[in-house]
C-alpha positions as CSV (number, residue, x, y, z in Angstrom):
1,K,49.3,54.3,21.4
2,L,47.4,57.5,21.9
3,D,45.8,59.6,19.2
4,S,43.9,62.9,19.2
5,S,40.4,61.3,18.2
6,G,40.5,58.5,20.8
7,A,42.3,57.9,24.1
8,K,44.1,60.7,25.7
9,Y,46.6,60.7,28.5
10,Y,47.5,63.8,30.5
11,P,50.7,63.1,32.5
12,S,50.6,66.2,34.6
13,L,47.1,65.4,35.8
14,N,47.6,61.6,36.0
15,W,44.4,61.4,33.9
16,L,43.5,58.9,31.3
17,Q,40.5,59.7,29.1
18,T,38.8,57.1,26.9
19,A,35.3,56.4,25.5
20,T,35.4,52.6,26.1
21,L,37.3,50.4,28.6
22,Q,37.8,46.7,28.3
23,S,39.4,44.9,31.1
24,A,39.5,41.4,32.5
25,Y,39.9,42.7,36.1
26,M,39.3,45.9,38.0
27,S,41.2,46.9,41.0
28,D,41.3,49.7,43.6
29,W,44.3,51.9,44.1
30,S,46.0,49.4,46.3
31,G,45.7,46.7,43.7
32,S,42.9,44.7,45.2
33,A,40.5,43.0,42.9
34,G,38.0,42.5,45.7
35,S,35.9,39.4,46.3
36,A,33.3,37.6,44.1
37,G,30.0,39.5,44.1
38,Q,31.5,42.8,45.3
39,V,31.1,46.1,43.4
40,L,33.3,49.2,43.3
41,T,31.7,52.1,45.1
42,S,32.7,55.8,45.0
43,Q,33.9,57.4,48.2
44,G,33.6,60.9,46.7
45,G,36.5,63.2,45.8
46,S,38.4,62.7,49.1
47,S,39.1,59.0,49.1
48,Q,39.7,56.2,46.6
49,W,36.8,53.9,45.5
50,S,36.5,50.7,47.4
51,W,35.1,47.2,47.1
52,T,31.7,46.8,48.8
53,T,29.4,43.9,49.3
54,P,25.8,44.9,48.2
55,S,23.1,44.8,50.9
56,S,20.7,41.8,50.4
57,G,17.8,44.1,51.3
58,G,16.0,45.3,48.2
59,M,18.5,43.7,45.8
60,T,17.4,40.2,46.2
61,G,13.7,40.8,46.8
62,Q,13.7,40.4,50.6
63,S,10.8,42.0,52.4
64,K,8.7,41.6,55.4
65,V,5.2,42.7,56.5
66,T,4.3,42.9,60.2
67,T,0.8,43.7,61.6
68,Y,-0.1,44.7,65.1
69,T,-3.7,44.9,66.2
70,S,-3.3,45.4,70.0
71,G,-0.8,46.1,72.7
72,N,2.5,48.1,72.7
73,G,6.2,47.5,72.8
74,T,9.2,47.7,70.5
75,H,9.4,46.6,66.8
76,T,12.9,45.6,65.7
77,T,13.6,45.7,61.9
78,Q,15.5,43.0,60.0
79,S,19.3,43.3,59.8
80,W,19.0,43.8,56.0
81,C,16.4,46.5,56.3
82,K,17.1,49.9,54.8
83,T,13.7,51.6,54.7
84,V,10.6,51.2,57.0
85,I,7.1,52.2,56.0
86,A,4.2,51.9,58.3
87,A,0.5,52.7,58.1
88,L,-1.3,53.5,61.4
89,V,-5.0,53.8,62.3
90,G,-6.3,55.1,65.6
91,A,-9.0,53.2,67.6
92,G,-12.7,53.9,67.1
93,G,-14.9,55.6,69.6
94,G,-17.8,53.8,71.4
95,G,-21.5,54.4,70.7
96,G,-23.7,56.3,73.1
97,N,-26.7,54.8,74.8
98,A,-30.4,55.7,74.4
99,G,-33.5,55.5,76.5
100,A,-37.2,54.8,75.7
101,F,-40.4,55.5,77.6
102,Y,-43.7,53.7,77.4
103,D,-46.7,53.3,79.5
104,D,-50.5,52.9,79.0
105,D,-51.4,56.6,79.5
106,D,-48.7,58.4,77.5
107,S,-47.4,58.3,74.0
108,P,-44.1,56.3,73.7
109,T,-40.8,58.2,73.1
110,T,-37.6,56.7,71.8
111,G,-34.0,57.9,71.9
112,Y,-31.2,57.1,69.4
113,G,-27.6,57.3,70.6
114,G,-24.8,58.7,68.4
115,G,-22.3,56.4,66.8
116,G,-18.6,56.6,67.6
117,G,-16.2,58.2,65.1
118,S,-13.5,56.1,63.4
119,G,-9.8,56.5,64.0
120,G,-7.6,58.6,61.7
121,V,-4.9,57.2,59.5
122,S,-1.2,58.3,59.4
123,F,1.9,57.1,57.6
124,Y,5.5,56.6,58.8
125,T,8.6,56.3,56.7
126,N,12.3,56.2,57.7
127,N,15.6,55.0,56.4
128,V,17.5,52.8,58.7
129,S,20.8,50.9,58.8
130,G,20.5,47.3,60.0
131,A,18.3,46.1,62.9
132,T,16.6,49.2,64.5
133,S,14.2,49.3,67.4
134,I,11.1,51.4,67.0
135,S,8.5,51.8,69.7
136,Y,4.8,51.3,69.0
137,S,1.4,51.4,70.7
138,V,-1.9,50.2,69.2
139,G,-5.0,52.3,70.2
140,T,-7.8,50.6,72.2
141,G,-11.4,51.0,71.1
142,G,-13.6,53.1,73.2
143,S,-16.3,51.4,75.3
144,A,-20.0,52.0,74.6
145,Q,-22.0,54.1,77.0
146,S,-19.2,54.5,79.4
147,S,-19.4,57.9,81.0
148,A,-22.4,57.3,83.3
149,S,-24.7,54.5,84.6
150,C,-27.2,53.9,81.7
151,D,-29.9,53.3,84.3
152,D,-29.6,56.7,85.7
153,S,-28.7,59.1,82.9
154,A,-27.6,59.4,79.3
155,A,-24.2,57.9,78.8
156,N,-21.7,58.9,76.1
157,G,-19.4,56.4,74.4
158,A,-15.7,56.7,75.3
159,A,-13.2,58.0,72.8
160,G,-10.8,55.6,71.2
161,T,-7.1,56.0,72.0
162,N,-4.3,57.0,69.7
163,T,-2.0,54.6,67.8
164,G,1.7,55.5,67.7
165,F,4.8,54.3,65.8
166,G,8.2,55.9,66.0
167,G,6.9,59.3,66.9
168,T,4.0,59.3,64.3
169,T,0.5,59.3,65.7
170,A,-3.0,58.4,64.3
171,G,-5.7,59.9,66.5
172,G,-8.6,57.9,68.0
173,G,-12.2,58.6,67.2
174,G,-14.6,60.4,69.6
175,G,-17.4,58.7,71.5
176,G,-21.0,59.0,70.4
177,Q,-23.5,61.0,72.5
178,G,-25.9,59.3,74.7
179,V,-29.5,60.5,74.9
180,G,-32.4,59.9,77.3
181,Q,-35.9,58.8,76.5
182,S,-36.1,60.8,73.3
183,G,-33.8,62.7,70.9
184,N,-30.9,61.9,68.5
185,G,-27.4,61.8,69.9
186,A,-24.5,63.4,68.0
187,G,-21.9,61.2,66.4
188,G,-18.4,61.2,67.7
189,A,-15.6,63.1,65.8
190,G,-13.3,61.3,63.5
191,G,-9.7,60.8,64.6
192,S,-6.8,63.1,63.3
193,G,-4.1,61.9,60.9
194,N,-2.8,62.2,57.4
195,L,-6.3,60.9,56.5
196,S,-8.9,62.1,59.0
197,G,-11.3,59.5,60.4
198,M,-15.0,59.5,59.6
199,A,-17.4,61.1,62.1
200,G,-20.0,58.8,63.7
201,G,-23.6,58.9,62.5
202,S,-26.0,60.9,64.6
203,G,-29.3,59.6,66.0
204,Q,-31.2,57.4,63.7
205,D,-28.3,57.3,61.2
206,N,-26.0,55.6,63.7
207,N,-26.4,52.2,62.2
208,M,-24.0,53.4,59.5
209,R,-20.8,52.5,61.2
210,A,-18.0,55.0,60.8
211,V,-15.2,53.2,59.0
212,T,-11.6,54.2,58.3
213,P,-10.5,55.2,54.8
214,F,-7.8,52.6,54.7
215,F,-8.1,49.7,57.1
216,G,-11.6,48.2,56.8
217,K,-12.8,47.2,60.2
218,Y,-9.8,48.3,62.3
219,G,-10.5,51.6,63.9
220,Y,-14.2,51.7,63.1
221,G,-16.5,53.4,65.4
222,G,-19.2,51.5,67.3
223,R,-22.8,52.1,66.5
224,G,-25.1,54.0,68.9
225,A,-27.9,52.5,70.9
226,D,-31.4,52.2,69.5
227,G,-34.1,52.7,72.2
228,S,-36.9,51.5,70.0
229,G,-36.7,48.0,71.4
230,L,-36.8,49.1,75.1
231,T,-40.0,49.1,77.1
232,G,-41.1,50.4,80.5
233,N,-40.6,53.8,82.1
234,D,-37.0,53.0,83.1
235,G,-35.9,51.7,79.8
236,K,-32.6,53.6,79.5
237,C,-30.1,50.8,79.1
238,N,-28.3,50.1,75.8
239,G,-30.3,48.9,72.8
240,G,-27.3,47.7,70.9
241,A,-24.6,50.3,71.5
242,E,-21.2,48.9,70.4
243,N,-17.6,49.4,71.5
244,G,-15.2,50.9,69.1
245,E,-12.7,48.7,67.3
246,N,-9.0,48.7,68.2
247,G,-6.6,50.4,65.9
248,A,-3.8,48.7,63.9
249,I,-0.3,49.1,62.5
250,I,0.9,47.6,59.2
251,I,4.7,47.7,58.8
252,L,6.6,47.0,55.5
253,E,10.4,46.7,55.6
């Protein structure tokens, strides 16, 4: 029974219009009622709707977190994964060295090396279908006082290397400047990324380690050397300069 205020049937269009549908079963155009747990999904205007088994990823609470703090290789997502999100931090730069001078006839002088900059932070996101391989590489922290022999000349810290994941890059921090028997070394630059790294402290401020805005210790810059504890007229070595910390990758799928 059809009436003007309720259900309507248009024979020429093969179109049934109704506000409410009550049915014990639903079927596709071929008459299939599907299997238990399946849902009818639209195929657009060019094909009939079809029975589909929902993906277990995201609908049943499945998730996985993976962390890399060194090395490189290939990360493969789970078969149920549909979206990958990763946070990357570049490696920190190493601290510069500092010298000191002292003898009985001259006033003592002390140098303070610059601290290394922290790595930058970048974010990766991508929709995938099933198990997908994504290349990664974790940045290595820069070594302290690496660019020269600290017994012979001032030595800068080395820069930290970049961290990469699927084409996204977080830059490593720059190395701190080394100084001779006096002076304050400049801090290394912060690494590039969606969030820039923190520049290293200069001179006597180098004990304030440059940390990343997201990862805590990973990617921080090493402190510069403090020459105040060195004695003798050849006191050019170290004084506590530190290596930068490796970068890291945290992956959520």
